[in-house]
C-alpha positions in Angstrom: 113.4 -129.3 30.6 114.1 -127.8 33.3 112.4 -126.6 36.4 112.7 -122.5 36.7 113.8 -121.1 40.0 113.7 -117.1 40.9 115.6 -116.3 44.2 114.7 -113.1 46.0 116.9 -112.2 48.9 118.5 -109.1 49.6 121.8 -110.6 50.7 124.1 -111.3 47.4 125.8 -114.2 49.6 122.4 -115.8 50.2 121.3 -115.6 45.9 124.8 -117.1 45.7 124.5 -120.4 48.3 120.9 -120.6 47.1 122.0 -121.0 43.3 124.2 -123.0 44.0 122.2 -125.3 45.8 119.7 -125.2 43.3 121.9 -125.8 40.5 123.5 -129.0 42.0 120.3 -130.6 41.2 120.1 -131.6 37.7 116.5 -130.9 36.7 116.3 -127.3 38.6 117.9 -123.8 37.3 117.8 -120.1 38.2 116.0 -118.4 36.1 116.0 -114.9 37.6 117.3 -113.1 40.8 115.5 -110.0 42.8 117.5 -108.3 45.9 114.1 -106.5 46.8 109.9 -107.3 46.5 109.5 -104.9 44.0 112.3 -106.3 41.6 110.6 -110.1 42.2 107.2 -108.6 41.2 109.0 -107.5 37.6 110.8 -110.9 37.4 108.0 -113.0 38.7 106.1 -111.6 35.6 108.4 -111.5 32.5 110.2 -115.0 33.4 107.3 -117.5 34.4 109.1 -119.2 37.1 108.0 -122.6 38.5 108.5 -121.9 41.5 109.6 -118.1 43.4 112.0 -118.3 46.5 111.3 -115.0 48.7 112.8 -113.8 51.7 110.6 -111.9 54.0 113.0 -109.4 55.3 114.0 -107.6 52.0 114.1 -103.5 51.1 111.6 -102.0 49.0 108.5 -104.0 49.6 108.9 -107.7 52.2 108.1 -111.1 51.3 104.9 -110.8 52.6 103.5 -108.2 50.0 105.5 -109.5 47.6 104.3 -112.7 48.2 100.6 -111.3 48.0 101.4 -109.0 44.4 102.8 -112.4 43.5 100.2 -114.7 44.2 97.6 -112.1 43.0 99.3 -111.8 39.6 100.1 -115.4 38.6 97.9 -118.0 40.7 99.1 -121.0 41.7 102.2 -120.4 41.1 104.7 -122.1 44.3 106.3 -119.8 46.7 108.8 -120.6 49.3 109.8 -118.2 52.1 113.3 -118.8 52.8 113.4 -116.6 55.9 115.6 -116.4 59.7 112.2 -114.3 61.2 109.8 -117.4 61.5 107.1 -118.0 64.0 103.8 -119.5 64.1 102.8 -115.7 63.5 104.8 -115.3 60.9 104.1 -118.6 58.9 100.2 -117.7 59.3 101.0 -114.4 57.7 102.5 -116.0 54.9 100.1 -118.5 54.3 97.4 -115.8 54.5 99.5 -113.8 51.5 100.0 -117.2 48.8 103.4 -118.3 50.7 103.2 -122.3 49.6 106.0 -123.7 52.7 107.8 -121.8 54.8 111.6 -122.8 55.6 113.6 -121.4 58.0 117.1 -120.7 57.1 118.4 -122.9 59.8 117.5 -125.5 58.6 120.0 -127.3 56.5 120.5 -127.9 52.8 118.5 -131.2 53.0 115.8 -129.3 54.0 115.3 -127.0 51.6 115.8 -129.0 48.6 113.0 -131.5 50.0 111.0 -128.2 50.3 111.4 -127.3 46.7 111.0 -130.9 45.4 107.3 -131.2 47.2 106.5 -127.9 45.9 107.8 -128.4 42.0 105.9 -132.0 42.3 102.6 -130.3 43.3 103.0 -127.8 40.2 103.8 -129.9 38.2 100.7 -132.0 39.2 98.4 -128.9 38.5 100.0 -128.7 35.6 99.1 -132.2 34.3 95.8 -132.0 36.1 95.3 -128.7 33.9 96.2 -130.2 30.6 94.0 -133.5 31.5 91.1 -131.1 31.6 91.6 -129.1 28.8 92.2 -132.8 26.7 88.6 -133.7 28.1 86.9 -130.7 27.1 88.3 -131.0 23.9 87.4 -134.8 24.0 83.4 -133.9 24.9 83.2 -131.2 22.0 83.9 -134.1 19.3 81.7 -136.2 20.9 78.8 -134.0 20.9 76.5 -135.5 18.5 76.0 -133.4 15.5 72.2 -132.4 15.6 73.7 -130.6 18.8 76.3 -129.0 17.5 75.4 -125.5 16.4 75.0 -124.9 13.1 72.7 -127.8 12.4 69.9 -125.9 12.9 68.5 -125.3 9.7 68.3 -129.0 8.7 65.5 -131.3 10.3 64.5 -135.2 10.2 62.0 -136.6 7.8 59.6 -136.7 10.9 59.7 -132.8 11.7 59.5 -132.2 7.4 56.7 -134.5 7.5 55.0 -132.2 10.4 55.7 -128.9 8.8 54.1 -129.8 5.1 51.0 -128.0 4.7 47.2 -130.0 4.9 
């Protein structure tokens, strides 16, 4: 199953380039597009992508505010900010808002692909870790001795029975 990526940028030409770049990768697909921050919030909740690519400067709601809302609503979802307004201050604000990585629109397509690959690997590792943790919890429940399991409180050992017999 391919990784699902949601794109949010107010310029149709940029969304088209991003879509083309993403879909050139065999294991990725664009699951949706949004042209503003408010629209991407609804689509992120509805589509549950593996990664969101956000522009910083969008109408209705900017990328920083959208990232903050998305990271609160869907914790752990990797968010890549793709912006032409990169600076140390913007990068810091983006990180505080929950953006995982910032890539300048001036960078090559290879840089963007590399960033997407790294974020999807991190997301995949997190999913595998969560699944492993659930499996470990289930195994531990199965290994709990019978006497410690709830529902077995009414049974007693022969020694306990001896103690409870009248003299």
